[in-house]
N, C-alpha and C positions, 0 to 999 in steps of 0.2 A: 137158298141160293148165294145169298151174300157169305154164309160161313164156308161154302164149299169153294168159293173163289178167294178167300182170305188165307193165302199161303205165305210160304217164308219171305218173298219180295215185298208183300204188303206188311208183314210184322216189322221188317227192316226199315220199311218207310216210316212206320209209326214211331218206332224207336228214334229215328232220325229227326222227326217232327219235334218230338218230346225234348231232345237234347238242344235243338235249336231254340226252342222257346226258353228253356232253362239258360241257355247262353244270352238270350235277349234281356230276361229279367237281370240276370248278373250285370251285364253291360250297362243297362240302363241306371241300376242303382250306382255303379262304379262311376260313369259319366257325370251324373247328377251331384253325387256327395262329394267327389274329388274336386269339381268345379267351384264348390261352394266353401272350401276350405283355403283360407289365405297361407302365404308363406310363413309369417310369424306364428300363426296358430299351429302349423304343421311341426315347427320347430319347437314349440313348446310341448307338444305331444311327444315328440322324440325323447325330449328330456326326462319325461316321465318314465319311471323303471318298468311300470305295468305296460307300456305300449313302446317300448324302444325299438324293437324290430319293425313292427307296423308303422310306427311313427317314422323311422328312417326310410323305408319305401314310400311312404306318403309325401315325406319332404322331397324326395327325389322325382315324383310325378308332378307335384305342384311347381317345382323349380323349372322343369322343361314342359310346359304345357303341350307345345307342338308335337314333341316326340311322343307325348302319352295320347293326343286327341286322334292323330292320323291312324295309327293301327287300330285304335277302338272303332272309329268311324267305318273303316274297311270290313272289319269284322261284324259290326252291326248290320252293314248292308248285305254281306255273304249270309248271315244266319236269317235275316228278314225275308230275303229273296228265296232262299232255300226252303224255309218252312211253307212259305206260301206256294211255290211251285210242287212241293211234295204233297201238300193237303189237296190241292186240286187234282193232281195226279192219281193220288189213292182213291179220293171219291170217285173219280172217273172209271178206275179200274173195277172197283166194287160195284158200281151202279150200271156201268156201261152207258152212261147218259152225259153228254157234255153239259146239258141245262143243269144237272145236279152238281157238276163241277164249278159252274159259274156260281151257283147259290153258295156252295161251299166256300168259294173265294171270297165272296161278299161277307159272310159270317165270319170268316178267319179275320177280315180287316177288324171287325169289332172286338173279337175276342183278343186279337193281338194287341189292339189300343188299350183294352181294359186290363189285361193281365201282365203285357209286357211293356208297356209304357206309363199308363196313368198311375196304377197301384204302386209299382215300385219307385217310380220317381217321387210321387207323394210322400212314401215312407221315407225315401232317402232325403228329402227336404225337410221333414220334421225331426229325423234322426241324423243329421248330417255328419256330425262327429263320429258317431258310432259306426255308421255306414261306410264312412271314409276309412277308418281303421280296419274295419272287417273286410272290405275289398282292395286294400292297398296292396298286399302282397301277391294275391292272385293276378291283379291287374298288372302290376310290375312283370310278373312272369310271362303274361301275355304279350306286353310290349317288347319283351326281350326275345320273343319266339322269332328266330333269325328269318324263316320263310315269310312269316307275315310282315316283318320289318322291310324286307326287301320288296315285297308286294307293294305295301304302301308308298315307298319312295319310287318304284317303278310308275305307279298311277299317277303320282305328283310329276314325275317327269314327263309323262304322256300330256298332263295339263299344261306344263310349261311349253310343249312343242305346239299344242292348240293355241294357247294364248300366251306367246312370248312376251318378255319383258315385264311380267306382273311379279316375279319373284316368289311364286308359290312354294319354292323349297321350304319357306318358313311358314307356310300356311298351318292351319286353317285361317283365314281372314274373318274379322268381325268389324261390323259397321260401327260408327260412332253411336248410333241409337242403341244398338244391340249392347255396346259396351257400357253405355250409361244404365241400360236395364240391368246388367250384371252388377254395376255399383249400386243402384237403387235396391236390389235384393240384399247386397252385403250391408247396406245401411240399415234395413229392417230387421237383418238377423243379428245387429250389433256388432258385426265384423269390423266395420270402420265407423267413424264417427261422422256427423254431418258435415262438419266443417272440412273434412277431408274429402267428402264427396263434392263439395264446392270447390275445392281446389283442383280436383281432378276435372272437373267440368271446365274451369278456367283455362287448365292446361289445353284442352282439346279445343276450345274456342280460340284460344291464342294463336293458333296456326292460321285461321281465318281473318284475323284482324289486321287492318291496314293503318297507316300512320294518320290518315284524315280522322280515323274514329277515336283516336285517343290525344289529339295535338291540341294544344292551347291556341284558340282561334286568334287570328289577326288583330281584332279589336281589342282583344284582352292582353296582347303583348306589351311589356313595358320595355322600351327601347332608349338608346341614348344617342344623340348626334354626335358624330366624329368630331366636330367642332367644339364639343363641350369639354370643359376641363375635368381633370381627374377629380377634384372635389366634388363638382356637380355629379359626376357618375356615381361616385361613392355614396354621396347623400341619398341619391335614388335608390341604389342597392339596399343600403340599410333601411331606408323607408318601407320598402316592400319585402324585405328579408330574402333577397336574391343573391346567389353566388355568382351569377353570370348575367350578362346583358348583352343583348344585340346591338351592334353598333352601325349606325345607318348613315348614308351619304345625302343625297339630295332629297329622297323621299323614303317611305317605308319599304317600297320595293327594292331599294338599294341598299341592302345589307352587305357592308364591307368587312364585317368580321365580328368577333365576340370579345367583349371586355370581361375579364375575370375579377372578381372582388379581391382576390389575393394580390393580384398584381397592382390594382388600384390602391390598396391599402399600403403595400410596400412603397409605391411612388409617393403616396401622401406623407409618409412618415419619413421618407428621405428628403422632404421638403419640395417636392415637385408637383404639388397641387395644382398648379396652373398649366401644367403640360396637357396638351390636347389628348383627349381620349383614344382617337384614332390611331395615335402613335403606339399605344400599348394593345391595340386590338390583335388578338389571335385569328388565324384563319378560321372561317365558318364553314361547316358541313352542310351541304344542300341534298334534299332527297325529294323524290316525288310524292305527292300524297297517297298514291296508292302502293307504296312500298310496305310489303309485309312486316309487321312489327317483330316477328321472330327473326327475320334476316337482319333488320335494323339492330336489334339487340346483340346478335353476334357481330355485327359490324362494329358497334359501339365497343364491344369488348376487346376486339382484335386491334382496332386503331386507336383505342383509349381516348375517346371522346365522351361527353356527357350530354351534349345538346346539339340538335340538327334543326336546321330551318327547313320547314315544309313548303315546297313550290308546287303550284297547281299547274294543269295542262296548259296555261296559257303563259307561264314563266312568272307570274306574280306570286308574292308571299302570302301563303294561305295560313301560316301559323308556325308554331315550334313545337318540338317534341323533345323531352329530356329522358335520361336513362331511369329516372324515378317513375315517370308515366309509364314506361314499359313495364316495370317491375309491379307497379300497382294493378296493371291490367291482369296480372297473375294472382297477386295475393290480396288485393283490395287497397283500399286507401291508405297511405302513410302519413300520419298527422304528426308533427313535432310542436315544440312548445310556441313557436312562433306563428303556426299556422291557425288563422283565425277566419274560417269559412262559413257561411250560412250553411244549414243542412240542405242536402239536395231534396229530400222529400220531408214534409212537415204535415204531421196529422193533426187536424184541426178538431175541436170538440164536436162540431156539427158532423163529423164523419167524412167530411172533405178532405182532400190532400192539396197541400201547397207544394208546387213543384219549381225547382230551378230549371228554367227552360233549356239550359244546357245539359241536363241529364239526358243520357242516349235513350232512344226508343227501345233497343234491346234491353236495357235495364228495366225501363218501365214495363216492357212485355213480361219479364221474368217476374217482377214484383207483383203484378195483377193478373197474370196469366192471360195477357191479351195477345192478340194477334195484329198488332198495328203494321202497316208496311214500313219498311225501312230501306228500300231499294233508292229512294230518290233523295232521302234525307238521312241524317245521323242523329239529329237530336229532338226532342219534343218541341222546341221553339221552331225548328225547321218544319216539322209536320204541321204545326199549326199556321205558319207562314204559307207553306206550299198549299195547305188545303182552302185557304181563303183567297188565293190567287192574287192578292194586292197587298201593299204595305199596311199592316193592321193598326188598328186603335185600341186602345184600353176598353175593356168590357165587350168586345167582340168575342165571338166564340164559335167552335165547331163542334159537332157531335160525330162520334164514331164509337162502335164496339160498346155501346150502352153506357157511355160516359161523355160529359160536357166538359170541353177544355176552354176555360174563359180566360182570356188575357187581363191579368191582374195588374202588371206594369210592363211598360216599354222602356227600353234604353236606347234612345235616339230611334232608328229604324229597326232595331232588334228586339224580338220578344225576349224579356227577361224573367218574368214571373207568370206561372200558369195555375190557375184553380181548377182542380179535377174533381167533378161532382157526378156521382151515379144518377142515371136517368131513371126516375121511379117507373116501375111496371115494364121496363124493357126486356125483351126476350130475344134471342139470337133467331134470326129469320132462316127458314129452311134452306133457302137458296144460296146461303152463305154471304150474302151481301152485307156491307157495313151498316146500312142505314136501318 
C-alpha cells in the first residue's frame, strides 16, 4: 500500500528533504567555523599561498559579520522550516494518518538536532580553521546571491517597522553576556590572550561606570586654602607627588579653583613664593557623582582638563576624579616611581585576605567570584559599615557569602582595613539567602 502511494510527488519531497538537510549541515559548519576565526587569523591564512583564494573569501566574511550572518540565518530558517514541513507532509501522504505525521515531526526534531546541529557544529569547533577555509567560498557565494540578500534586508526592514529606533539594519545584536561568552571561547582556543579578554571586559563595563565609583573620596583629598602662600602649596604638592591641588575657600565644600604645580613652580622661581595661592588658581570643573566615566573622559579630551571635582546630590563635595583614574578603569592601575601605596589585597599565610577597605565590591566579587550586593555602597568598607548599621569599632565583623569580614583598622569613623576569613563548613543555601 505504501509503495503504491509513493509516486513522483513523494520522490520530489524526499529529494527536497535531503537537500534541505545537506544545506543545514553546511550552514551549521559555516556559521560555527567562520565565527571562531579572528580577522588577524583570516589575514594570516590569506597570505598563505595554499589558501589564498579561500583565505580572501574568509577575510571578507569575518570583516563584515553582519553582512554574513543575516543571509545565513535567513537560509537556516528557510531550510529548517521547509524540511520539517515536507517531512510531516510526506509521512501524512504515505500513511494517511495525522498521528503518524505528528510522530514523524517529533522524531525529525531529534534527527535534525543530531545530524544538522550537534555533529556538524562539534566538528567545526574541533576543526575551526579547516572548516572555515572549506566553507568560506561557498558561503561567500551564498551571501552574494542577490535574491537572498534582498530578502534578508527586507526582513530586517520589517523588523525596523515593528521595533523602530533600534537600528536593526546593523543586526544581528549580541548581548554583553553572549559577547563575553564568545570572548571566553576565543581565550580557550588561544585566539586571544587572557589579558586581552580582561581588557575587553573592562571596555564593556566602562560604559556602566559612574564617577562616584572611581573618584578619590573627600576624606582622602589633599587641598590647599586659597589664603596659603605659593611656597606652602608647592611644599604640599611635592610632599604628596601631586601635579594639581584643589584650592578651597571657607571650607572643603567651597572649592574655588585648582592650583597647578607648574604654575606654582614658575611663581616660586620668579620670587613670588609669598603670593597667595588663590591668585594663581585656575577654574575648577564640577561634575555630578552619577556622571558616566565614558562621558567624562570625552569631556576631558574635548575641553582639555585633567581633574574634575565630584559633587553629590546635595551640592557637597564628594571627591575628585582625574583623567588617570578614567584610564586606570580601562587598563588597570598605573604606578610610577613616586607611587607608594599599600596593596589593595594582601594574601596572608593563614589563607585569609587583608583588604584595603577602599577596594570596590565589584573587584572583590570578581576576585573571589562572590555576589556581594553593590547597589547601596561601592566599597568593601561601605558594605561592612552599612551591614552593621552603626559606626563600627575595630574587631567587629559581619558574615556574608561564606566569609567573615572583620574590621582590623579604623581611620576615624571610616573603615580602613578589613580581614577576610572563609567560614569553615559553609555551604550556599538553597533559597539563595546570604546567611
